[in-house]
Every structure is written in structure tokens, then in C-alpha cells.
MARTI-64874 format. One line per 3 residues: number of its first residue (from 1); for each residue z, x, y of C-alpha. Coordinates in steps of 0.2 Angstrom, whole numbers, plus 5000, padded with zeros to 4 digits. Layout:
REM MARTI-64874
NUM) Z,X,Y ~ ... $
//
This chain:
REM MARTI-64874
1) 4987,5235,5441 ~ 5005,5237,5438 ~ 5010,5239,5419 $
4) 5026,5234,5413 ~ 5033,5238,5395 ~ 5045,5226,5387 $
7) 5051,5238,5373 ~ 5059,5254,5380 ~ 5064,5270,5373 $
10) 5068,5274,5355 ~ 5063,5267,5343 ~ 5046,5260,5351 $
13) 5037,5250,5338 ~ 5020,5241,5340 ~ 5022,5244,5359 $
16) 5018,5229,5369 ~ 5010,5232,5386 ~ 5013,5218,5399 $
19) 5000,5214,5412 ~ 5005,5209,5429 ~ 5007,5190,5429 $
22) 5012,5186,5446 ~ 4995,5183,5455 ~ 4991,5166,5460 $
25) 4979,5157,5449 ~ 4980,5138,5452 ~ 4977,5130,5435 $
28) 4974,5111,5434 ~ 4971,5099,5420 ~ 4982,5092,5405 $
31) 4994,5106,5407 ~ 5008,5099,5396 ~ 5008,5088,5381 $
34) 5015,5073,5391 ~ 5002,5075,5405 ~ 5004,5077,5423 $
37) 5017,5063,5426 ~ 5027,5068,5410 ~ 5026,5051,5403 $
40) 5010,5051,5391 ~ 5000,5041,5404 ~ 4984,5049,5412 $
43) 4983,5044,5430 ~ 4964,5049,5431 ~ 4950,5037,5432 $
46) 4937,5042,5420 ~ 4928,5033,5406 ~ 4934,5037,5389 $
49) 4928,5032,5371 ~ 4932,5016,5363 ~ 4930,5024,5346 $
52) 4938,5039,5337 ~ 4926,5038,5322 ~ 4923,5056,5315 $
55) 4906,5050,5309 ~ 4902,5041,5326 ~ 4891,5046,5340 $
58) 4906,5049,5351 ~ 4913,5063,5340 ~ 4909,5079,5349 $
61) 4916,5092,5338 ~ 4930,5097,5326 ~ 4938,5114,5325 $
64) 4946,5119,5308 ~ 4963,5123,5313 ~ 4978,5114,5306 $
67) 4991,5107,5318 ~ 5005,5095,5320 ~ 5007,5094,5339 $
70) 4996,5091,5355 ~ 4983,5103,5363 ~ 4984,5106,5382 $
73) 4969,5109,5394 ~ 4965,5119,5409 ~ 4950,5125,5418 $
76) 4937,5121,5405 ~ 4948,5127,5390 ~ 4959,5119,5377 $
79) 4974,5128,5371 ~ 4982,5123,5354 ~ 4996,5128,5343 $
82) 4991,5127,5325 ~ 4991,5137,5309 ~ 4979,5142,5295 $
85) 4981,5144,5276 ~ 4992,5139,5262 ~ 5008,5146,5254 $
88) 5007,5165,5255 ~ 4993,5167,5268 ~ 5000,5154,5281 $
91) 4999,5161,5298 ~ 5002,5152,5315 ~ 4990,5154,5330 $
94) 4988,5150,5348 ~ 4970,5146,5350 ~ 4959,5145,5365 $
97) 4943,5134,5364 ~ 4929,5129,5375 ~ 4934,5111,5380 $
100) 4916,5105,5379 ~ 4909,5114,5364 ~ 4924,5118,5354 $
103) 4919,5136,5352 ~ 4933,5149,5350 ~ 4936,5160,5365 $
106) 4951,5169,5359 ~ 4966,5167,5348 ~ 4983,5175,5345 $
109) 4990,5175,5328 ~ 5008,5177,5323 ~ 5017,5176,5306 $
112) 5033,5168,5301 ~ 5048,5178,5296 ~ 5065,5175,5288 $
115) 5064,5157,5292 ~ 5069,5141,5282 ~ 5052,5132,5285 $
118) 5046,5123,5270 ~ 5030,5112,5265 ~ 5019,5120,5278 $
121) 5029,5112,5292 ~ 5021,5123,5305 ~ 5013,5119,5322 $
124) 5025,5105,5326 ~ 5025,5108,5345 ~ 5013,5112,5359 $
127) 5010,5126,5372 ~ 5011,5123,5391 ~ 5000,5130,5405 $
130) 5009,5136,5421 ~ 5000,5128,5436 ~ 5003,5143,5447 $
133) 4997,5157,5436 ~ 4987,5149,5423 ~ 4997,5158,5410 $
136) 5001,5149,5393 ~ 5018,5149,5385 ~ 5023,5144,5367 $
139) 5038,5144,5356 ~ 5033,5148,5337 ~ 5041,5138,5323 $
142) 5053,5152,5320 ~ 5057,5155,5339 ~ 5045,5168,5345 $
145) 5043,5164,5363 ~ 5026,5170,5369 ~ 5017,5172,5386 $
148) 4999,5175,5387 ~ 4986,5176,5401 ~ 4971,5164,5402 $
151) 4961,5178,5394 ~ 4972,5179,5379 ~ 4982,5195,5384 $
154) 5000,5195,5378 ~ 5011,5197,5393 ~ 5028,5197,5385 $
157) 5037,5190,5369 ~ 5055,5187,5364 ~ 5061,5185,5347 $
160) 5075,5172,5350 ~ 5079,5172,5332 ~ 5084,5190,5332 $
163) 5090,5192,5351 ~ 5099,5176,5353 ~ 5103,5170,5335 $
166) 5091,5155,5335 ~ 5093,5145,5319 ~ 5078,5138,5309 $
169) 5077,5122,5299 ~ 5066,5116,5285 ~ 5059,5102,5296 $
172) 5050,5115,5307 ~ 5052,5104,5323 ~ 5049,5116,5337 $
175) 5043,5106,5353 ~ 5036,5113,5368 ~ 5042,5125,5382 $
178) 5042,5118,5400 ~ 5038,5127,5416 ~ 5045,5123,5433 $
181) 5044,5136,5447 ~ 5048,5153,5441 ~ 5057,5147,5425 $
184) 5050,5143,5408 ~ 5063,5133,5398 ~ 5064,5132,5379 $
187) 5075,5121,5368 ~ 5084,5127,5352 ~ 5100,5128,5342 $
190) 5107,5146,5342 ~ 5123,5155,5336 ~ 5124,5169,5348 $
193) 5139,5180,5351 ~ 5155,5179,5361 ~ 5158,5162,5370 $
196) 5140,5157,5364 ~ 5144,5162,5346 ~ 5147,5144,5339 $
199) 5131,5135,5334 ~ 5126,5124,5348 ~ 5111,5115,5356 $
202) 5105,5127,5370 ~ 5092,5128,5383 ~ 5086,5145,5389 $
205) 5077,5148,5405 ~ 5066,5164,5405 ~ 5058,5172,5420 $
208) 5040,5167,5417 ~ 5033,5183,5424 ~ 5044,5195,5414 $
211) 5052,5186,5400 ~ 5069,5191,5406 ~ 5083,5178,5403 $
214) 5088,5170,5419 ~ 5101,5157,5412 ~ 5108,5149,5397 $
217) 5114,5131,5396 ~ 5125,5123,5383 ~ 5126,5105,5389 $
220) 5131,5095,5374 ~ 5144,5096,5360 ~ 5143,5102,5342 $
223) 5126,5097,5335 ~ 5123,5087,5320 ~ 5104,5089,5320 $
226) 5091,5100,5328 ~ 5081,5093,5342 ~ 5064,5096,5350 $
229) 5065,5085,5365 ~ 5054,5092,5379 ~ 5063,5094,5396 $
232) 5057,5082,5409 ~ 5059,5088,5427 ~ 5064,5079,5443 $
235) 5074,5081,5459 ~ 5092,5076,5460 ~ 5097,5077,5478 $
238) 5092,5094,5484 ~ 5092,5101,5467 ~ 5079,5103,5454 $
241) 5085,5097,5437 ~ 5078,5092,5420 ~ 5082,5079,5407 $
244) 5082,5080,5388 ~ 5089,5075,5372 ~ 5100,5086,5361 $
247) 5104,5088,5343 ~ 5122,5081,5346 ~ 5115,5064,5351 $
250) 5117,5067,5370 ~ 5105,5064,5384 ~ 5108,5078,5396 $
253) 5104,5083,5414 ~ 5103,5102,5418 ~ 5100,5112,5434 $
256) 5083,5119,5431 ~ 5086,5134,5443 ~ 5104,5139,5437 $
259) 5106,5131,5420 ~ 5122,5122,5426 ~ 5126,5107,5415 $
262) 5126,5092,5427 ~ 5130,5076,5416 ~ 5128,5070,5399 $
265) 5127,5053,5390 ~ 5131,5050,5372 ~ 5116,5040,5365 $
268) 5117,5043,5347 ~ 5127,5051,5333 ~ 5112,5062,5327 $
271) 5099,5071,5337 ~ 5089,5064,5351 ~ 5071,5071,5348 $
274) 5060,5060,5360 ~ 5056,5065,5378 ~ 5063,5055,5392 $
277) 5054,5045,5405 ~ 5059,5045,5423 ~ 5057,5028,5432 $
280) 5062,5030,5450 ~ 5080,5034,5449 ~ 5082,5028,5431 $
283) 5079,5036,5414 ~ 5071,5029,5398 ~ 5077,5036,5382 $
286) 5075,5032,5364 ~ 5081,5038,5347 ~ 5081,5034,5328 $
289) 5097,5040,5322 ~ 5114,5031,5320 ~ 5120,5022,5335 $
292) 5137,5027,5343 ~ 5144,5010,5342 ~ 5136,5002,5327 $
295) 5130,5008,5310 ~ 5112,5003,5313 ~ 5099,5016,5318 $
298) 5088,5017,5333 ~ 5089,5011,5351 ~ 5079,5011,5367 $
301) 5089,5011,5383 ~ 5086,5012,5402 ~ 5100,5022,5411 $
304) 5106,5021,5428 ~ 5108,5039,5432 ~ 5116,5048,5447 $
307) 5105,5049,5462 ~ 5114,5063,5470 ~ 5120,5080,5463 $
310) 5138,5078,5458 ~ 5152,5088,5466 ~ 5168,5093,5457 $
313) 5170,5098,5439 ~ 5154,5097,5429 ~ 5147,5090,5418 $
316) 5151,5072,5421 ~ 5151,5061,5406 ~ 5142,5045,5409 $
319) 5150,5030,5400 ~ 5142,5014,5393 ~ 5141,5006,5410 $
322) 5126,5018,5413 ~ 5116,5007,5402 ~ 5105,4994,5412 $
325) 5099,4987,5396 ~ 5097,4992,5377 ~ 5084,4987,5364 $
328) 5090,4990,5346 ~ 5073,4986,5338 ~ 5067,5004,5342 $
331) 5070,5016,5328 ~ 5060,5031,5336 ~ 5066,5046,5327 $
334) 5054,5059,5335 ~ 5040,5049,5344 ~ 5041,5048,5363 $
337) 5038,5032,5373 ~ 5024,5030,5386 ~ 5026,5021,5403 $
340) 5012,5010,5409 ~ 5015,4999,5424 ~ 5030,4988,5421 $
343) 5030,4991,5402 ~ 5036,5005,5390 ~ 5027,5007,5374 $
346) 5034,5016,5358 ~ 5029,5019,5340 ~ 5043,5016,5329 $
349) 5048,5023,5312 ~ 5042,5007,5303 ~ 5024,5010,5309 $
352) 5023,4998,5323 ~ 5019,4999,5341 ~ 5031,4990,5353 $
355) 5028,4984,5371 ~ 5044,4982,5381 ~ 5047,4974,5398 $
358) 5053,4988,5409 ~ 5065,4977,5419 ~ 5073,4967,5405 $
361) 5071,4978,5390 ~ 5065,4964,5380 ~ 5051,4967,5367 $
364) 5035,4958,5373 ~ 5025,4961,5357 ~ 5024,4971,5341 $
367) 5009,4977,5332 ~ 5010,4984,5314 ~ 4999,4999,5312 $
370) 5005,5009,5298 ~ 5018,5010,5284 ~ 5028,5023,5294 $
373) 5027,5035,5309 ~ 5034,5053,5311 ~ 5032,5064,5327 $
376) 5016,5057,5334 ~ 5017,5048,5350 ~ 5004,5036,5359 $
379) 4994,5041,5374 ~ 4987,5030,5387 ~ 4971,5033,5398 $
382) 4956,5023,5404 ~ 4965,5006,5401 ~ 4967,5010,5382 $
385) 4980,5016,5370 ~ 4976,5030,5358 ~ 4989,5030,5344 $
388) 4988,5043,5330 ~ 4999,5038,5315 ~ 5007,5048,5302 $
391) 4996,5041,5288 ~ 4981,5049,5296 ~ 4974,5033,5304 $
394) 4971,5033,5323 ~ 4970,5017,5333 ~ 4962,5012,5350 $
397) 4969,4996,5357 ~ 4973,4987,5373 ~ 4987,4977,5380 $
400) 4981,4958,5381 ~ 4998,4953,5389 ~ 5007,4944,5375 $
403) 4999,4954,5361 ~ 4989,4969,5357 ~ 4970,4970,5356 $
406) 4965,4982,5342 ~ 4948,4989,5347 ~ 4947,5000,5331 $
409) 4956,5010,5318 ~ 4949,5027,5311 ~ 4953,5038,5297 $
412) 4956,5055,5303 ~ 4956,5064,5286 ~ 4974,5070,5287 $
415) 4991,5066,5294 ~ 4993,5065,5313 ~ 5009,5071,5320 $
418) 5005,5074,5338 ~ 5000,5064,5353 ~ 4982,5063,5360 $
421) 4977,5074,5375 ~ 4965,5069,5389 ~ 4954,5081,5398 $
424) 4939,5076,5409 ~ 4930,5062,5399 ~ 4936,5068,5382 $
427) 4950,5063,5370 ~ 4958,5077,5359 ~ 4967,5072,5343 $
430) 4976,5085,5331 ~ 4978,5083,5313 ~ 4985,5093,5298 $
433) 4966,5098,5295 ~ 4958,5100,5312 ~ 4957,5097,5330 $
436) 4945,5084,5335 ~ 4936,5080,5351 ~ 4929,5063,5356 $
439) 4919,5057,5371 ~ 4902,5053,5379 ~ 4888,5066,5376 $
442) 4887,5069,5394 ~ 4902,5078,5401 ~ 4910,5071,5417 $
445) 4922,5082,5425 ~ 4938,5075,5433 ~ 4943,5082,5450 $
448) 4960,5087,5446 ~ 4972,5090,5461 ~ 4977,5108,5465 $
451) 4995,5112,5462 ~ 5006,5108,5476 ~ 5013,5123,5485 $
454) 5032,5126,5483 ~ 5042,5121,5498 ~ 5049,5135,5509 $
457) 5066,5140,5503 ~ 5081,5140,5514 ~ 5094,5154,5518 $
460) 5102,5164,5504 ~ 5118,5156,5499 ~ 5120,5162,5481 $
463) 5113,5176,5470 ~ 5106,5177,5453 ~ 5107,5193,5442 $
466) 5093,5194,5430 ~ 5093,5196,5415 ~ 5109,5185,5413 $
469) 5111,5192,5395 ~ 5105,5209,5389 ~ 5105,5219,5373 $
472) 5104,5238,5372 ~ 5103,5251,5358 ~ 5106,5269,5358 $
475) 5096,5279,5371 ~ 5090,5263,5379 ~ 5089,5256,5397 $
478) 5089,5239,5405 ~ 5083,5237,5423 ~ 5091,5223,5433 $
481) 5085,5212,5447 ~ 5096,5202,5460 ~ 5088,5187,5468 $
484) 5094,5178,5483 ~ 5094,5159,5481 ~ 5096,5145,5493 $
487) 5108,5131,5491 ~ 5095,5122,5480 ~ 5093,5136,5469 $
490) 5076,5141,5474 ~ 5072,5160,5475 ~ 5072,5166,5493 $
493) 5069,5185,5490 ~ 5074,5199,5479 ~ 5089,5208,5486 $
496) 5091,5221,5472 ~ 5091,5236,5484 ~ 5105,5230,5494 $
499) 5116,5224,5480 ~ 5129,5233,5469 ~ 5131,5233,5450 $
502) 5148,5236,5442 ~ 5157,5233,5426 ~ 5168,5217,5426 $
505) 5182,5209,5416 ~ 5187,5191,5420 ~ 5205,5189,5426 $
508) 5208,5178,5410 ~ 5202,5191,5398 ~ 5216,5196,5386 $
511) 5209,5213,5384 ~ 5197,5225,5394 ~ 5180,5226,5387 $
514) 5164,5235,5394 ~ 5148,5241,5387 ~ 5146,5259,5382 $
517) 5133,5263,5395 ~ 5131,5271,5412 ~ 5126,5261,5428 $
520) 5115,5270,5441 ~ 5109,5258,5454 ~ 5101,5244,5446 $
523) 5099,5252,5429 ~ 5110,5252,5414 ~ 5108,5266,5402 $
526) 5115,5271,5385 ~ 5116,5288,5377 ~ 5110,5292,5359 $
529) 5128,5291,5352 ~ 5132,5275,5362 ~ 5145,5264,5352 $
532) 5143,5246,5348 ~ 5151,5236,5362 ~ 5151,5220,5373 $
535) 5155,5218,5391 ~ 5150,5210,5408 ~ 5141,5217,5423 $
538) 5145,5210,5441 ~ 5132,5210,5455 ~ 5138,5209,5472 $
541) 5128,5205,5488 ~ 5136,5200,5505 ~ 5151,5193,5497 $
544) 5141,5183,5484 ~ 5142,5188,5465 ~ 5133,5185,5449 $
547) 5137,5190,5431 ~ 5127,5196,5416 ~ 5134,5198,5399 $
550) 5128,5210,5386 ~ 5129,5220,5370 ~ 5126,5238,5365 $
553) 5121,5236,5347 ~ 5118,5246,5331 ~ 5103,5258,5331 $
556) 5098,5273,5321 ~ 5113,5284,5317 ~ 5125,5269,5316 $
559) 5139,5271,5303 ~ 5152,5257,5300 ~ 5166,5258,5288 $
562) 5178,5245,5297 ~ 5193,5257,5295 ~ 5196,5257,5314 $
565) 5198,5238,5314 ~ 5215,5231,5317 ~ 5220,5217,5306 $
568) 5230,5208,5319 ~ 5226,5190,5313 ~ 5229,5180,5297 $
571) 5217,5169,5288 ~ 5221,5152,5281 ~ 5230,5160,5266 $
574) 5240,5171,5277 ~ 5230,5187,5273 ~ 5229,5199,5287 $
577) 5211,5200,5295 ~ 5201,5205,5310 ~ 5185,5197,5318 $
580) 5169,5206,5313 ~ 5161,5217,5326 ~ 5158,5207,5342 $
583) 5140,5212,5343 ~ 5135,5204,5327 ~ 5125,5187,5331 $
586) 5134,5172,5325 ~ 5146,5181,5314 ~ 5163,5176,5321 $
589) 5165,5160,5311 ~ 5157,5167,5295 ~ 5164,5185,5292 $
592) 5181,5194,5295 ~ 5187,5211,5291 ~ 5201,5212,5277 $
595) 5208,5225,5265 ~ 5200,5226,5248 ~ 5205,5239,5235 $
598) 5214,5249,5248 ~ 5199,5250,5260 ~ 5194,5239,5275 $
601) 5178,5229,5272 ~ 5169,5214,5280 ~ 5171,5199,5269 $
604) 5161,5182,5270 ~ 5173,5168,5274 ~ 5173,5152,5263 $
607) 5182,5139,5275 ~ 5167,5127,5277 ~ 5154,5121,5265 $
610) 5142,5120,5280 ~ 5143,5139,5282 ~ 5140,5144,5264 $
613) 5124,5154,5270 ~ 5123,5166,5284 ~ 5111,5179,5291 $
616) 5118,5189,5306 ~ 5108,5202,5316 ~ 5117,5218,5321 $
619) 5103,5227,5330 ~ 5088,5225,5342 ~ 5072,5216,5337 $
622) 5061,5230,5342 ~ 5068,5242,5329 ~ 5056,5249,5316 $
625) 5055,5263,5302 ~ 5073,5264,5298 ~ 5083,5264,5282 $
628) 5097,5251,5281 ~ 5110,5253,5267 ~ 5128,5247,5263 $
631) 5140,5245,5249 ~ 5140,5227,5243 ~ 5150,5217,5231 $
634) 5152,5198,5225 ~ 5167,5190,5219 ~ 5166,5179,5204 $
637) 5165,5177,5185 ~ 5152,5180,5173 ~ 5144,5163,5176 $
640) 5148,5161,5195 ~ 5143,5174,5208 ~ 5136,5174,5226 $
643) 5122,5183,5234 ~ 5123,5197,5246 ~ 5110,5206,5256 $
646) 5103,5216,5270 ~ 5089,5212,5283 ~ 5077,5226,5286 $
649) 5062,5224,5299 ~ 5061,5205,5296 ~ 5063,5206,5277 $
652) 5078,5200,5267 ~ 5083,5211,5252 ~ 5097,5203,5242 $
655) 5106,5205,5226 ~ 5106,5187,5219 ~ 5121,5186,5208 $
658) 5118,5170,5199 ~ 5100,5175,5195 ~ 5104,5193,5192 $
661) 5090,5199,5203 ~ 5086,5211,5217 ~ 5074,5200,5228 $
664) 5063,5204,5243 ~ 5058,5189,5253 ~ 5054,5184,5271 $
667) 5051,5165,5271 ~ 5054,5160,5253 ~ 5038,5150,5252 $
670) 5028,5164,5260 ~ 5035,5179,5251 ~ 5047,5181,5237 $
673) 5047,5195,5224 ~ 5060,5201,5212 ~ 5065,5212,5198 $
676) 5079,5210,5185 ~ 5096,5218,5190 ~ 5112,5217,5180 $
679) 5124,5212,5194 ~ 5142,5211,5188 ~ 5156,5202,5198 $
682) 5169,5212,5207 ~ 5158,5228,5206 ~ 5153,5238,5221 $
685) 5134,5243,5222 ~ 5125,5253,5234 ~ 5110,5244,5242 $
688) 5097,5254,5251 ~ 5082,5247,5260 ~ 5067,5253,5270 $
691) 5050,5247,5276 ~ 5035,5258,5278 ~ 5021,5254,5289 $
694) 5003,5261,5288 ~ 4991,5263,5302 ~ 4979,5249,5295 $
697) 4994,5236,5297 ~ 4998,5236,5279 ~ 5015,5242,5272 $
700) 5028,5243,5258 ~ 5046,5235,5257 ~ 5056,5246,5246 $
703) 5074,5244,5240 ~ 5085,5252,5227 ~ 5103,5247,5220 $
706) 5115,5256,5209 ~ 5133,5255,5204 ~ 5144,5264,5217 $
709) 5150,5281,5211 ~ 5135,5284,5200 ~ 5120,5295,5205 $
712) 5107,5287,5216 ~ 5091,5284,5206 ~ 5076,5294,5212 $
715) 5064,5279,5210 ~ 5065,5263,5220 ~ 5071,5248,5210 $
718) 5058,5237,5219 ~ 5042,5240,5230 ~ 5033,5226,5237 $
721) 5016,5229,5245 ~ 5010,5219,5260 ~ 4992,5219,5268 $
724) 5000,5214,5284 ~ 5018,5221,5286 ~ 5030,5216,5300 $
727) 5030,5231,5311 ~ 5047,5229,5318 ~ 5063,5218,5317 $
730) 5082,5219,5319 ~ 5093,5224,5305 ~ 5105,5212,5298 $
733) 5117,5206,5285 ~ 5116,5191,5273 ~ 5127,5181,5262 $
736) 5125,5165,5252 ~ 5140,5158,5243 ~ 5135,5142,5234 $
739) 5147,5128,5237 ~ 5158,5142,5246 ~ 5166,5147,5230 $
742) 5164,5166,5229 ~ 5166,5178,5242 ~ 5154,5193,5246 $
745) 5159,5210,5254 ~ 5150,5224,5263 ~ 5156,5241,5267 $
748) 5150,5258,5273 ~ 5135,5251,5282 ~ 5123,5263,5290 $
751) 5106,5265,5298 ~ 5096,5280,5298 ~ 5078,5285,5302 $
754) 5065,5284,5288 ~ 5062,5301,5280 $
//
């Protein structure tokens, strides 16, 4: 079996071995949280229980894992995204259970790090099973994208937080990846670098076999909210596309093979979180935020969308004429609708289930079920609706035509935030306390259809360079592949051996830029002393081209005093400044280089209150066992100061000015320890950090701070022991200027090997 390693060269920490994932498997079942038709409706004829009574005869088993999403099922197994624990000991998991007995087969655990998640808002999402390989894909709450085999072997993982600048939010909404062909798509908000530096709602398409990034799509405008709308796939002419909602209030259509933004429709002012429903050539969408044309919240619409792939300049912006009908009785903030026959069913924020006529958009009936509703969506199977509600009560009901027929309602013991899943003659319901299975004592297996074979692709008419974005450290290497695609974007074959790879600058570029690396065939390599840099690579094959962009980032041996920066710009006060290093993720709008006390330093900008807090990564996510240090200072007065810090191996070590503390944290509710430290305004301090790992998985986070110009203290100012240490993580810088009042500064930044 061919082995592939995702993390290459120095430093190699907690090395991940990738197993070959390309063999045919042929999985079948409830593979995605919305079911085989992507609409919450099970098309399979099987008898399902009328009761969801935890004390009843149809309760088969409960597994004690906490969840806020939907399990999926394949080949006799249940896969669920959940978590265990409270406060300090919270850990997320992807768990595999026997679908009939509930016995654990395997699980893969992963801890949160440097996120903003609060109140144990974990597990608000779902895995997805690939029909071709049987592999399982998941995005964790803080953006760790995982690929595992049906037997639980980790195939690859990507830290989107550290590699692409994914943002986290207190609400914890994560959603589910979606797989189509060779691509697994995730949805998040990122503040990356270069043209992707501003925070935007983005979709990332990864090669499902390797984890390499195939494309990035930014189809909307500046977001107001986050969104966890799951992509819904369909065909548009001869192209494969998906539809989803975004944090900027748009419904978007994106090419699933290339990431090209096709069209968008402004549905709301805030985020559109619900998943869409394809109805022939139309699209059903719902939201629960403020409408674009009224101050009221919530709307269900049926959209007349393009039926052929548009030509010319894209994306097209659809106007209000695209609305076939609208229903403003729907305030569905995060619940997704279900399509059954000629009706659409939705749970709304006020706790009701509504039935809507598909042709007219009129509400046929409304059934009040609970005080409110959050996240959870109804599901339909065997002629019945299974409706979990946020208050922890689940309903089973039928549509009598002009009203609902409630067969029963059942206390589930904890909040329900996910949709039910249907597999064989079983119903699965997740709560914040356990995963429950209901059904007849005798298992009746459904004969699920085998996955359809992909159609034979046409001739090569375009190429695709993979990865489309790369990051290298010193003494590092990236191997590229070039694929030939047909006119519809489907892979025809790999053409790497007959393609060429060169450095490239667009004709519109104002300056020449290329990565400090050497090209040899399809390999890009850096030396041990490679400097931080950005650039583009151009792949050429038979007159066709494709571009990849990338960075060479800081590694061990990095030193930055900012003196080489040219202060060619001016800030809002007319002070000469320069952008921060272009390799820093999301740093452009938040930092600039300026003079302070006769030296050039990097300073936190104060232009926008929204940007009063920033964490920016400067190296690779696979780094470990390094010492990160810098000179740091906060502006201010005796009473008003800011916070400045460094990120080392997924731990934030910060001098908190207003509290006069040296603090170590990761997620603030999981880990936060501090010692008193007499921080003074406008005084430079040297901050030194390191993380030491032990063979048993434990470790210690260490930091010391002292006034610049004085002797370094021999002892560490703070040492925090952890039974389970983060074994790797990117270095970074941190600033928090409350109300954007007082600036912080960093100078003489360096990374060295632990000694």
C-alpha cells in the first residue's frame, strides 16, 4: 500500500501517516445529514416507529455522547460528531457505532484550540460519508478538517484556522462538509492573505483523497454573520454546481469543480444558515434575519434560477424578479426546510411547524410545538414527520391535509439541535446528552442503491494545478499535480509529467513577487535560510494554463526587526507606514509598520472598532518545539492599556495590560491561567514563550517577560502543565485594544529551536 505523509521535512511533529484512499468502496445509506435527495425526506419504504419514548419498547439504545447535529449512516455503522465533558475537559469526537446495537467500534478525538467558542457550543454540525470510498469527512468546531477511513484511520487533516485564517465565533455553528466527485467542500469565514486577506464567507474545495486544496471560492460580499449552510449539489447545463446560503445574506451558486462563482441573490441582510432545496429548476430558500426590503425578520422564497450555465462576466446578480413567491411568516434562523410532495415544511424560531403550498407559497397550516426553535430541522420518513425541538421535546406527526395530526411528543432529556437521521428501520435523534436509536426490535434492512458510476469525461479543454494554494516553511517541499479537465470541469486524467511549472506575475501586478523557492519538475523546494515571500506558480500544458498562489513563511531561524520595510504609505493621520509582512494571515487591515522611538516596529491599527481584536498566524501549522519571542509594548495610561501577545503551538501567551497579568490560554473556557505582572504603558518588554511536549502526551507551556534592557530572568514567569498538550501549531501574534483606544507594538520577533 502506498504511504503518503502530509507533513514534510523540518520540523516534523506528531507525524501523520496517510493511507491510500483511492480504492473503490461503494458506500450506501444515510450518507449526508439531509439524506440522499438533499431535502430531509427519506425516499425508502420501511416501517418506522410512531414513538420516540426513551422508556418505550421502541427505544433500542442510547450512547452517552453529547451532540448538536445529525448522525450519518453507512454499511451498518453510525458516524456522529459530538463531544464529551464540561469546561476544562471538553473534547470533540468523531465516533463510529454499530447501527443496530449502539456499541462503539472506534472514535477519533480532537481538542479545541485558540477559538472563541463559549457555553459548550460544540458538535453543531455533521460528518459526511463519501459514496465512492466510504471515507468520512468532518469539520471540527474550530476548523480542523478531517478525513478518516471506515475503519477509523486518519487519512489527512487540515487546520483551516492556521493555514487559511478561518475565523471562529462564540456560537460554534460549524455545519457539514459536502462531497461530490473528487471534491470535499467546506464552508467558513476566513481572513487569509493577499486578495483573500479581507474577512469573507468562503468555500474551500479539497481533494478528498489527499487534502490538497483544489479551489477557493468567495461568492458573496462582506459578511455580517457566520453561516453554516450546507452546499446542495445539482447540474446546471453541463456543469456541476452547488447552492448555499452565506453570512452576507446571499443565496449563491458555485461551480463545484472549479469554485467559479456563478450567480448570487441577496435574500437577507444577515446570514442565511439554512440549506436550500432544489425543486426541478427552482430553489427553495429560507432565513431568519432582517429582510432586505423591510425591517421584519424571516422569509421563505421560491426562486426561478438559471437553467443554463451563464456566459460572460460572472457572477450574475439575480434581482427581485427571481422570486416566484415569498412567505414572510417564516423566521427560520438556522432550521432547514423539508420537501414532501407538493408541500414545504419548516420549523420556525417561534417553535411552530409550518406547511406551505409549493406552488403558491401560502401557509396551509401551522402547529405550535415549542416555545422556540434553534438549529434543529424536521425529517420525514414512512409518512411521518420527526421533529426535534430546542426545548428537548421531539414530536412525531402526520399531515392530515388542512392540519397536523400529532401522534405523540416525547421528552428527550436535553436540548435537541439537530435533525433526525433514518437508516434501515431505525430513527436516530441526537441531544446534548446522548445519541438515541428507536425502531422495531427486529432489524429490517433497506436495500440501498449502489452509487451511480460517474459519467465518462470528455476531452481535455482546461487544466487544474493542485494545490491551488500552498504554504512552505524553511527546508520544505510541495509536490504539485496537474489535472486535465473536460469542458464540464470533470477530471479526465493527470497530465503532470507533460506539464511545466514556472514562476508567474500577472500583467496587472505593480511589483514583481515570487516565492523564495526552487522549482524542479513538479516540486517546489525551499532552503533552510529561505526568506518569507509570496508568489504565484503557473502550470502550462498544450497551451492551457492554471495558477497556484502561495507563501514561504517564518520557521525556526526567523528574525524580523522590520527595518527593511519601506514606509511608502500614510495612515489616516498622515504618518508614514508600510503594510505588515504579506505572509501573515489576515494582518493587512489590522497591522502596519511605522516608526516608534527611532525604530521600525509593527503596530496594531485602530481604525475600526470591529477590529479591536486580532490573532494572525505567521508560520505553518505543523511546527513544534520552538521558542517564539518578541519585544512588545502597549500604549496607554495608568488606567487604560491594551493586550499584546504571541501564539505558540496553539496556546496564546499574552501580557494583559488592564489586568496586569501574564496569561496563558487556548480557548478561554477550557484553559486560562495567569500570574500578576506589573505592566506599564509605553514600556518595552521582552516576551519569551515555548511549549515542551513529553512522550506520554503531556507537556508544559512556559513564558517569561521582563523589561527590555534589563537582564533576562533565569526562571520562567509562568509554567502551565497540561496532561494532554497540543503537539504542534503555528506561531502567531495577538492584539486586543478594547474599544480600539490604545495601540500595541511588536518588534524584534524571532523563532528558534527549543534548547
